[in-house]
KEKE-3310 file (N, C-alpha, C; in steps of 0.2 Angstrom, whole numbers, plus 5000, padded with zeros to 4 digits):
npx = (4786:4781:4791:4798:4813:4830:4839:4846:4853:4842:4825:4817:4822:4817:4811:4798:4798:4795:4800:4807:4796:4801:4808:4805:4819:4826:4822:4817:4804:4790:4782:4767:4767:4758:4756:4768:4779:4785:4801:4813:4826:4823:4822:4835:4842:4837:4840:4853:4861:4862:4872:4882:4890:4883:4877:4869:4855:4843:4830:4821:4818:4812:4801:4788:4770:4763:4755:4760:4764:4771:4781:4798:4807:4805:4800:4791:4789:4781:4764:4757:4747:4747:4749:4762:4777:4790:4807:4817:4833:4839:4846:4846:4841:4838:4847:4860:4865:4878:4892:4888:4875:4871:4872:4864:4852:4837:4833:4845:4858:4854:4840:4826:4809:4799:4789:4779:4778:4791:4806:4808:4818:4816:4817:4816:4804:4789:4773:4759:4749:4733:4722:4726:4727:4734:4740:4742:4750:4762:4769:4776:4790:4802:4799:4791:4798:4809:4807:4799:4810:4819:4812:4812:4827:4827:4821:4810:4799:4782:4773:4786:4792:4793:4801:4795:4801:4795:4782:4783:4785:4793:4791:4778:4775:4781:4776:4762:4768:4772:4764:4757:4765:4761:4768:4772:4770:4780:4779:4786:4783:4783:4770:4754:4741:4747:4751:4741:4732:4741:4740:4727:4728:4735:4745:4753:4757:4762:4775:4777:4790:4795:4791:4798:4810:4819:4816:4822:4822:4809:4805:4811:4804:4793:4794:4795:4810:4816:4818:4819:4814:4819:4823:4817:4828:4827:4834:4847:4863:4860:4851:4854:4862:4852:4842:4853:4852:4840:4837:4834:4847:4856:4848:4842:4847:4839:4846:4839:4837:4844:4841:4845:4858:4873:4886:4891:4901:4904:4894:4902:4905:4892:4886:4894:4892:4878:4878:4875:4867:4869:4862:4862:4851:4846:4837:4830:4829:4823:4817:4814:4803:4793:4791:4786:4775:4767:4762:4757:4746:4737:4734:4727:4732:4733:4743:4747:4743:4746:4738:4740:4743:4752:4758:4759:4774:4785:4780:4776:4789:4792:4783:4787:4801:4796:4792:4779:4770:4761:4763:4765:4770:4763:4761:4747:4750:4743)
npy = (6166:6152:6139:6125:6123:6118:6125:6122:6104:6092:6086:6094:6106:6110:6124:6134:6146:6161:6165:6175:6173:6162:6165:6159:6155:6154:6139:6136:6130:6137:6130:6127:6119:6106:6095:6084:6070:6060:6051:6040:6045:6059:6059:6054:6066:6079:6075:6076:6064:6060:6068:6076:6088:6095:6111:6125:6137:6123:6117:6103:6086:6078:6074:6078:6086:6096:6112:6117:6135:6145:6149:6148:6160:6157:6144:6129:6117:6113:6121:6135:6128:6112:6098:6092:6082:6081:6075:6066:6066:6080:6080:6069:6062:6053:6035:6028:6030:6044:6052:6065:6066:6063:6071:6086:6081:6084:6091:6087:6089:6101:6113:6106:6103:6106:6117:6130:6134:6130:6131:6121:6111:6111:6098:6092:6087:6079:6073:6069:6055:6054:6050:6053:6060:6075:6071:6059:6058:6063:6053:6045:6051:6045:6031:6024:6023:6018:6006:6000:6001:5991:5979:5976:5975:5963:5956:5947:5935:5929:5921:5920:5923:5935:5943:5954:5966:5972:5985:5998:6012:6009:5995:5992:5998:5989:5977:5979:5983:5970:5962:5965:5962:5949:5941:5931:5936:5937:5942:5951:5958:5967:5966:5959:5964:5973:5962:5958:5969:5970:5958:5960:5968:5960:5952:5938:5926:5930:5935:5937:5944:5947:5936:5925:5925:5922:5922:5920:5906:5903:5908:5901:5887:5892:5893:5877:5874:5879:5894:5911:5921:5935:5947:5962:5972:5980:5984:5983:5981:5975:5966:5959:5946:5937:5939:5934:5922:5917:5920:5909:5899:5909:5919:5938:5952:5966:5979:5992:6000:6005:6003:5995:5990:5982:5971:5961:5950:5954:5944:5938:5925:5919:5927:5920:5907:5907:5910:5925:5940:5956:5971:5989:6000:6015:6026:6032:6038:6051:6046:6033:6036:6041:6029:6021:6028:6027:6013:6015:6022:6016:6004:6010:6010:6015:6023:6020:6027:6038:6052:6071:6086:6100:6108:6100:6094:6093:6082:6074:6067:6064:6053:6046:6041:6032:6023:6014:6015:6013:6012:6025:6043:6057:6075:6088:6102:6117)
npz = (5197:5204:5216:5222:5230:5234:5246:5256:5261:5264:5269:5278:5274:5261:5253:5250:5237:5227:5211:5197:5181:5169:5153:5136:5125:5109:5102:5114:5125:5134:5149:5156:5172:5175:5184:5194:5195:5208:5210:5216:5215:5215:5231:5236:5230:5236:5249:5250:5245:5232:5223:5234:5231:5224:5216:5224:5227:5222:5208:5212:5206:5191:5183:5175:5169:5158:5151:5134:5136:5129:5115:5108:5098:5082:5083:5077:5081:5093:5102:5107:5121:5120:5126:5138:5140:5151:5144:5153:5153:5144:5134:5128:5115:5104:5099:5106:5124:5127:5134:5132:5132:5143:5150:5157:5165:5172:5187:5194:5186:5181:5185:5190:5189:5200:5200:5195:5182:5168:5159:5145:5134:5115:5109:5122:5125:5127:5115:5128:5129:5122:5133:5143:5159:5166:5178:5176:5166:5170:5178:5168:5163:5168:5178:5171:5158:5160:5165:5153:5146:5152:5151:5138:5137:5139:5130:5127:5123:5120:5133:5141:5156:5170:5184:5196:5207:5222:5224:5219:5208:5194:5196:5194:5183:5175:5179:5171:5158:5154:5154:5144:5133:5135:5144:5159:5175:5190:5207:5221:5238:5254:5259:5261:5256:5247:5236:5233:5226:5217:5209:5205:5195:5186:5191:5191:5200:5217:5232:5249:5256:5266:5275:5269:5264:5255:5241:5228:5227:5226:5216:5206:5209:5206:5192:5187:5192:5182:5181:5180:5165:5165:5177:5184:5193:5206:5217:5218:5225:5236:5232:5221:5220:5222:5213:5202:5205:5203:5190:5174:5166:5154:5157:5160:5169:5172:5177:5187:5199:5214:5228:5237:5250:5253:5260:5255:5243:5225:5216:5207:5203:5201:5190:5181:5180:5177:5166:5164:5158:5163:5162:5162:5166:5163:5163:5148:5131:5121:5110:5115:5124:5114:5108:5118:5121:5111:5112:5125:5121:5112:5118:5128:5141:5160:5170:5187:5203:5217:5222:5227:5234:5229:5239:5247:5246:5254:5264:5255:5252:5263:5263:5252:5258:5265:5259:5259:5249:5233:5218:5208:5215:5216:5213:5213:5203:5210)
capx = (4783:4782:4794:4800:4820:4833:4842:4853:4849:4836:4818:4813:4825:4814:4808:4793:4801:4795:4806:4805:4793:4807:4804:4809:4822:4827:4823:4815:4797:4788:4778:4764:4767:4751:4758:4775:4779:4793:4806:4818:4833:4823:4823:4840:4844:4835:4844:4862:4864:4864:4876:4883:4892:4879:4877:4863:4849:4843:4825:4822:4810:4813:4796:4781:4767:4758:4753:4764:4762:4773:4788:4804:4806:4803:4798:4785:4786:4775:4762:4752:4739:4749:4750:4769:4778:4799:4811:4823:4840:4836:4850:4846:4836:4840:4852:4864:4869:4885:4894:4887:4869:4869:4872:4857:4847:4833:4832:4851:4863:4851:4834:4820:4800:4796:4790:4772:4783:4797:4808:4812:4822:4809:4816:4816:4797:4785:4766:4757:4742:4727:4717:4730:4728:4741:4743:4745:4757:4768:4773:4779:4797:4807:4799:4788:4804:4815:4802:4800:4819:4821:4809:4816:4834:4824:4820:4804:4793:4774:4775:4791:4792:4797:4800:4798:4804:4791:4776:4785:4784:4795:4788:4770:4776:4784:4769:4759:4771:4775:4756:4755:4769:4760:4772:4770:4774:4780:4779:4788:4782:4783:4762:4751:4737:4749:4751:4733:4732:4745:4734:4719:4731:4738:4750:4751:4758:4766:4778:4779:4798:4797:4789:4801:4816:4823:4813:4825:4819:4803:4805:4813:4799:4787:4794:4798:4817:4819:4823:4815:4819:4821:4823:4818:4828:4827:4837:4856:4868:4858:4845:4858:4866:4847:4843:4855:4850:4833:4835:4838:4853:4857:4842:4844:4844:4839:4847:4836:4839:4851:4838:4849:4866:4876:4892:4894:4906:4901:4892:4905:4905:4884:4885:4898:4888:4873:4880:4868:4867:4866:4859:4860:4844:4847:4829:4830:4829:4816:4813:4811:4798:4789:4790:4783:4769:4763:4760:4752:4740:4736:4732:4724:4735:4732:4749:4743:4749:4742:4739:4743:4743:4760:4757:4762:4779:4787:4777:4776:4795:4793:4781:4792:4806:4796:4794:4774:4766:4760:4764:4767:4767:4759:4757:4746:4751:4739)
capy = (6158:6147:6133:6123:6124:6115:6129:6116:6098:6088:6087:6100:6111:6111:6131:6137:6154:6164:6167:6177:6167:6162:6168:6154:6158:6149:6131:6133:6130:6137:6125:6127:6113:6105:6088:6081:6065:6058:6047:6037:6049:6065:6060:6057:6072:6082:6074:6077:6057:6060:6074:6080:6093:6099:6117:6126:6131:6119:6114:6096:6083:6078:6070:6083:6086:6101:6113:6123:6142:6150:6146:6154:6164:6152:6136:6126:6110:6115:6128:6135:6123:6107:6093:6088:6079:6083:6069:6066:6069:6085:6081:6061:6061:6046:6033:6024:6035:6045:6056:6072:6064:6060:6078:6089:6078:6087:6090:6086:6094:6108:6114:6102:6104:6108:6124:6129:6136:6128:6131:6116:6111:6110:6092:6089:6086:6074:6074:6064:6051:6061:6047:6052:6064:6077:6066:6051:6060:6065:6046:6042:6052:6041:6025:6021:6024:6012:5999:5998:5999:5984:5973:5977:5972:5953:5952:5943:5932:5928:5915:5923:5926:5941:5943:5961:5969:5977:5989:6006:6016:6005:5990:5991:5998:5983:5972:5983:5981:5962:5959:5970:5958:5941:5938:5930:5940:5935:5948:5951:5963:5964:5968:5953:5968:5975:5958:5956:5974:5968:5952:5962:5971:5953:5949:5929:5923:5935:5930:5941:5943:5946:5929:5920:5930:5917:5922:5915:5897:5903:5909:5893:5883:5893:5890:5871:5874:5882:5900:5917:5925:5942:5951:5969:5974:5988:5985:5983:5977:5969:5960:5957:5938:5932:5940:5929:5915:5918:5918:5903:5899:5913:5926:5942:5955:5972:5983:5998:6004:6003:6004:5991:5991:5974:5970:5955:5951:5954:5938:5935:5916:5918:5928:5915:5899:5907:5915:5930:5946:5959:5977:5993:6004:6022:6028:6031:6043:6054:6041:6028:6039:6041:6020:6019:6031:6023:6008:6017:6025:6010:6000:6015:6009:6021:6021:6017:6030:6042:6060:6076:6095:6102:6111:6092:6092:6089:6077:6066:6066:6057:6046:6042:6040:6027:6016:6011:6017:6008:6013:6033:6048:6062:6081:6092:6109:6120)
capz = (5195:5212:5215:5228:5230:5238:5248:5259:5259:5269:5267:5280:5271:5255:5251:5245:5234:5221:5207:5190:5177:5162:5144:5131:5119:5102:5102:5120:5125:5142:5149:5163:5174:5180:5188:5195:5201:5212:5210:5224:5213:5218:5236:5236:5227:5241:5254:5247:5243:5226:5223:5239:5228:5219:5218:5225:5226:5214:5209:5212:5201:5184:5182:5174:5164:5158:5145:5132:5137:5124:5112:5108:5090:5074:5083:5075:5084:5099:5101:5115:5122:5118:5132:5135:5145:5149:5144:5160:5148:5139:5130:5125:5108:5101:5098:5113:5127:5129:5141:5131:5131:5150:5154:5156:5169:5174:5194:5194:5182:5179:5189:5189:5188:5203:5199:5191:5175:5168:5151:5142:5125:5109:5109:5129:5126:5119:5119:5132:5126:5124:5136:5151:5164:5167:5183:5174:5161:5175:5179:5162:5160:5172:5179:5164:5151:5163:5164:5146:5140:5156:5148:5130:5138:5142:5124:5129:5118:5123:5137:5146:5166:5173:5190:5198:5215:5224:5220:5217:5201:5191:5196:5193:5177:5170:5178:5167:5152:5153:5153:5136:5129:5134:5149:5166:5179:5196:5211:5227:5242:5261:5260:5257:5254:5241:5233:5231:5222:5210:5206:5203:5189:5181:5193:5191:5208:5222:5238:5255:5255:5275:5277:5265:5261:5250:5235:5221:5227:5227:5207:5204:5210:5200:5185:5187:5192:5175:5181:5178:5161:5166:5183:5185:5199:5207:5222:5218:5228:5240:5229:5214:5220:5222:5205:5198:5207:5202:5181:5170:5163:5149:5158:5159:5177:5171:5184:5186:5205:5218:5232:5244:5250:5253:5261:5251:5238:5221:5213:5198:5201:5198:5184:5176:5179:5175:5156:5165:5154:5167:5159:5166:5164:5163:5160:5141:5127:5118:5105:5117:5126:5109:5106:5125:5122:5105:5115:5129:5118:5108:5122:5133:5147:5164:5176:5194:5208:5222:5221:5232:5231:5231:5245:5254:5243:5261:5266:5250:5252:5268:5262:5248:5262:5270:5255:5258:5245:5227:5210:5208:5219:5209:5215:5208:5203:5211)
cpx = (4784:4787:4796:4808:4824:4839:4849:4847:4846:4829:4814:4815:4822:4811:4804:4795:4796:4802:4803:4801:4798:4803:4810:4813:4822:4828:4820:4808:4795:4781:4773:4764:4760:4751:4765:4774:4785:4796:4811:4823:4831:4823:4831:4845:4843:4839:4851:4864:4865:4870:4879:4886:4889:4877:4870:4861:4848:4834:4825:4815:4813:4807:4789:4778:4763:4757:4757:4760:4764:4780:4792:4804:4808:4803:4792:4783:4781:4770:4756:4745:4742:4749:4756:4770:4786:4803:4816:4830:4837:4841:4851:4840:4834:4846:4857:4864:4877:4886:4890:4878:4867:4869:4865:4851:4844:4831:4840:4857:4860:4844:4829:4814:4797:4793:4782:4775:4789:4799:4812:4815:4815:4810:4818:4807:4794:4779:4764:4752:4737:4723:4720:4727:4734:4745:4745:4751:4761:4773:4776:4786:4803:4806:4796:4794:4809:4811:4802:4807:4820:4817:4812:4824:4831:4823:4814:4801:4788:4776:4782:4789:4797:4796:4803:4798:4800:4785:4778:4783:4786:4791:4781:4770:4776:4780:4765:4760:4772:4769:4754:4758:4767:4765:4769:4772:4772:4781:4783:4785:4783:4775:4758:4745:4740:4749:4744:4731:4735:4743:4730:4722:4735:4745:4748:4753:4764:4770:4779:4786:4800:4797:4792:4805:4820:4819:4816:4823:4814:4802:4808:4807:4793:4787:4798:4805:4820:4822:4818:4818:4821:4819:4822:4820:4831:4832:4845:4859:4864:4853:4848:4858:4856:4843:4844:4854:4843:4832:4838:4843:4853:4852:4846:4840:4845:4841:4844:4838:4844:4846:4842:4854:4868:4884:4896:4897:4904:4901:4896:4904:4897:4884:4889:4894:4881:4873:4875:4870:4864:4867:4858:4856:4844:4840:4830:4829:4823:4812:4810:4805:4792:4787:4784:4777:4764:4758:4755:4746:4735:4731:4728:4726:4735:4738:4744:4747:4743:4743:4738:4743:4751:4762:4760:4769:4785:4786:4777:4783:4795:4791:4783:4796:4804:4793:4787:4771:4765:4759:4767:4764:4765:4758:4754:4745:4746:4739)
cpy = (6156:6142:6132:6121:6121:6121:6126:6111:6095:6090:6093:6106:6114:6119:6133:6144:6155:6165:6169:6173:6168:6163:6162:6157:6154:6143:6129:6134:6133:6133:6127:6120:6112:6098:6088:6076:6063:6053:6046:6043:6056:6065:6060:6063:6078:6081:6075:6071:6058:6061:6077:6087:6097:6107:6120:6134:6128:6116:6108:6094:6084:6075:6076:6082:6091:6105:6119:6130:6146:6146:6151:6155:6159:6147:6134:6119:6110:6123:6130:6130:6114:6103:6091:6086:6082:6077:6070:6069:6074:6084:6072:6062:6056:6044:6030:6030:6037:6051:6063:6072:6065:6067:6082:6085:6081:6086:6087:6092:6101:6107:6110:6106:6106:6114:6124:6132:6133:6129:6125:6118:6110:6102:6089:6087:6082:6074:6069:6063:6054:6056:6048:6058:6068:6075:6062:6052:6061:6060:6045:6043:6046:6034:6020:6018:6016:6006:5996:5996:5991:5978:5972:5974:5964:5951:5945:5940:5929:5922:5917:5924:5930:5941:5951:5962:5972:5980:5996:6005:6011:5998:5987:5993:5991:5978:5974:5982:5974:5961:5961:5965:5951:5938:5936:5932:5937:5942:5947:5960:5962:5966:5962:5959:5971:5970:5959:5963:5973:5963:5956:5966:5966:5949:5941:5926:5929:5931:5938:5937:5943:5939:5925:5925:5927:5915:5921:5909:5897:5902:5904:5888:5887:5891:5883:5871:5877:5888:5907:5918:5932:5944:5957:5973:5980:5990:5985:5979:5972:5965:5958:5948:5935:5935:5935:5921:5914:5917:5912:5904:5902:5920:5930:5947:5962:5977:5991:6002:6002:6005:6001:5991:5984:5975:5964:5956:5951:5946:5935:5927:5916:5921:5924:5909:5900:5909:5920:5937:5950:5966:5984:5998:6012:6026:6028:6039:6045:6050:6034:6029:6038:6035:6020:6024:6029:6017:6009:6018:6019:6005:6002:6011:6013:6017:6021:6022:6033:6049:6065:6081:6095:6106:6107:6091:6089:6083:6072:6063:6060:6053:6042:6038:6031:6020:6011:6013:6013:6012:6020:6036:6054:6069:6086:6100:6114:6129)
cpz = (5204:5211:5223:5225:5234:5240:5252:5260:5266:5267:5270:5278:5266:5256:5248:5243:5229:5216:5200:5185:5171:5157:5141:5125:5113:5104:5110:5121:5132:5143:5156:5166:5178:5185:5189:5198:5203:5211:5217:5222:5217:5226:5239:5234:5234:5247:5255:5247:5238:5222:5227:5238:5225:5221:5219:5227:5220:5215:5209:5207:5194:5180:5181:5168:5163:5151:5143:5133:5132:5122:5110:5100:5086:5076:5082:5077:5087:5098:5106:5115:5120:5125:5130:5141:5143:5147:5150:5157:5144:5133:5124:5120:5106:5101:5105:5117:5128:5133:5139:5132:5139:5155:5153:5159:5173:5185:5198:5192:5183:5184:5186:5189:5193:5205:5194:5184:5174:5161:5148:5132:5121:5110:5116:5129:5122:5122:5123:5129:5127:5128:5143:5154:5164:5172:5181:5168:5164:5179:5174:5161:5164:5174:5175:5161:5155:5162:5158:5142:5147:5153:5141:5131:5137:5134:5123:5121:5123:5128:5141:5154:5167:5181:5192:5206:5219:5222:5219:5210:5194:5189:5194:5185:5173:5172:5170:5158:5150:5153:5146:5132:5131:5139:5154:5170:5187:5202:5220:5231:5248:5263:5256:5254:5244:5235:5228:5226:5216:5207:5203:5196:5183:5184:5194:5199:5212:5228:5242:5256:5262:5278:5275:5262:5255:5243:5227:5221:5225:5219:5205:5203:5205:5194:5183:5187:5186:5177:5178:5171:5160:5174:5182:5191:5200:5214:5223:5222:5233:5238:5223:5216:5217:5215:5200:5201:5203:5193:5179:5168:5156:5149:5159:5168:5171:5176:5184:5191:5208:5227:5240:5246:5252:5255:5259:5246:5232:5219:5207:5198:5198:5191:5178:5175:5177:5168:5156:5160:5162:5164:5162:5162:5165:5161:5152:5137:5124:5113:5110:5122:5121:5107:5112:5124:5117:5109:5121:5125:5114:5112:5128:5140:5152:5169:5183:5200:5214:5221:5227:5228:5234:5235:5250:5250:5249:5264:5264:5251:5258:5268:5259:5253:5266:5266:5256:5254:5237:5223:5212:5213:5217:5214:5210:5209:5204:5210)
residu = (MET:ARG:ALA:TRP:GLN:ILE:SER:SER:PHE:GLY:ILE:ASP:SER:LEU:GLU:PHE:VAL:GLU:ARG:PRO:THR:PRO:THR:PRO:GLY:PRO:GLY:GLU:VAL:LEU:VAL:GLY:VAL:ARG:ALA:VAL:SER:TYR:ASN:TYR:ARG:ASP:LEU:MET:VAL:VAL:LYS:GLY:LEU:TYR:ASN:PRO:LYS:MET:LYS:LEU:PRO:ARG:ILE:PRO:CYS:SER:ASP:ALA:ALA:GLY:GLU:VAL:VAL:ALA:VAL:GLY:ALA:ASP:LEU:THR:LYS:TRP:ARG:ALA:GLY:ASP:ARG:VAL:ALA:GLY:ILE:PHE:MET:GLN:ASN:TRP:VAL:ASP:GLY:PRO:LEU:THR:ALA:ALA:LYS:ALA:ARG:GLY:ALA:LEU:GLY:GLY:ASP:ILE:ASP:GLY:VAL:LEU:ALA:ASP:TYR:VAL:VAL:LEU:LYS:GLU:ASP:GLY:LEU:VAL:GLY:ILE:PRO:ASP:HIS:LEU:SER:TYR:GLN:GLU:GLY:ALA:THR:LEU:PRO:CYS:ALA:ALA:ILE:ALA:ALA:TRP:ASN:GLY:LEU:ALA:ALA:GLY:GLU:LEU:LYS:PRO:GLY:ALA:THR:VAL:LEU:ILE:GLN:GLY:THR:GLY:GLY:VAL:SER:ILE:PHE:ALA:LEU:GLN:PHE:ALA:ARG:LEU:LYS:GLY:ALA:ARG:VAL:LEU:GLY:LEU:SER:SER:SER:GLN:GLU:LYS:LEU:GLU:ARG:ALA:LYS:ALA:MET:GLY:LEU:ASP:ALA:GLY:LEU:ASN:TYR:ARG:ASP:ASN:PRO:GLU:TRP:ASP:LEU:TRP:ALA:ASN:GLU:GLN:THR:GLY:GLY:GLU:GLY:VAL:ASP:LEU:VAL:VAL:ASP:VAL:GLY:GLY:ALA:GLY:THR:LEU:ALA:ARG:SER:LEU:ARG:ALA:ILE:ARG:PRO:GLY:GLY:THR:VAL:ALA:GLN:VAL:GLY:ALA:LEU:ALA:ALA:SER:THR:ASP:PRO:PHE:PRO:ILE:PRO:LEU:ILE:ILE:HIS:LYS:THR:ALA:ARG:ILE:ARG:GLY:ILE:TYR:VAL:GLY:SER:ARG:LYS:ASP:PHE:LEU:ASP:MET:ASN:ARG:ALA:ILE:ALA:LEU:THR:GLU:MET:ARG:PRO:VAL:GLY:GLU:ALA:PHE:ASP:TRP:SER:GLN:ALA:ARG:GLU:VAL:PHE:LYS:PHE:LEU:GLU:GLU:ALA:THR:HIS:PHE:GLY:LYS:LEU:VAL:LEU:THR:VAL:SER)
# end
């Protein structure tokens, strides 16, 4: 099989290599990968920022969709030709996250999916909705489920207000799912063009935070001084304080990402004064994936992204690093 592997850390050090094609054992499935999508975590892994002590070489990336090629002995859950996507944590099938379930994350603890063949556990797969292409299905395993669970943390009712940060994969999925739930959505971006694209998808109001960095005040103004019900926070330490100022009393911050650093003290007083709920979102389980896929299939929702050939793996990592994309970045495995 062909694969991109990390032999030493750094985007330019990614190597395109030949490896023996794996054979599925009992309870395993061989998948012919058709498309791979990137997450910010993948960039951190490749650069050595996620786990500098990671054993190398390692195949990066966690999100892929493809076709079942072969199955292990006595396996009946899948058959050749099934269209599938892998789950992020191969051991998290259902229920709350535990230390044991958290092990086995693709492209981190174990080899990932930036290859034309990959062996996954039979419970480490889900079928992708029939109306989606492989490229669209590859966007779902991390960003979509994180957005899905982030909105669930807010216990939204129709008419609630959600604030999204930026126009990356998680934020655009959060916009789409929030609209399905009947919520009003406010959005932030450094690009007016991206805000207009998001408005065409249902964004109710947008703010260019480069022009107006006090977006927490703007969010309160947009809600008549009440504050939003939920912030899907992808920034982390650098945005948490403003997210807390933006929510209503008793509102929720779904902490999905950690893109922005901060030297400010942790905002304990804001948490107390807002009686805030901060919910950490670490992707989700196989059951979460199945629940989300039912909603996607019922509404025929389509992910949004930009497609590239997997020969451009290094270039697209650099594109991800620039953070100028809209939605997901997807590689077609040729």
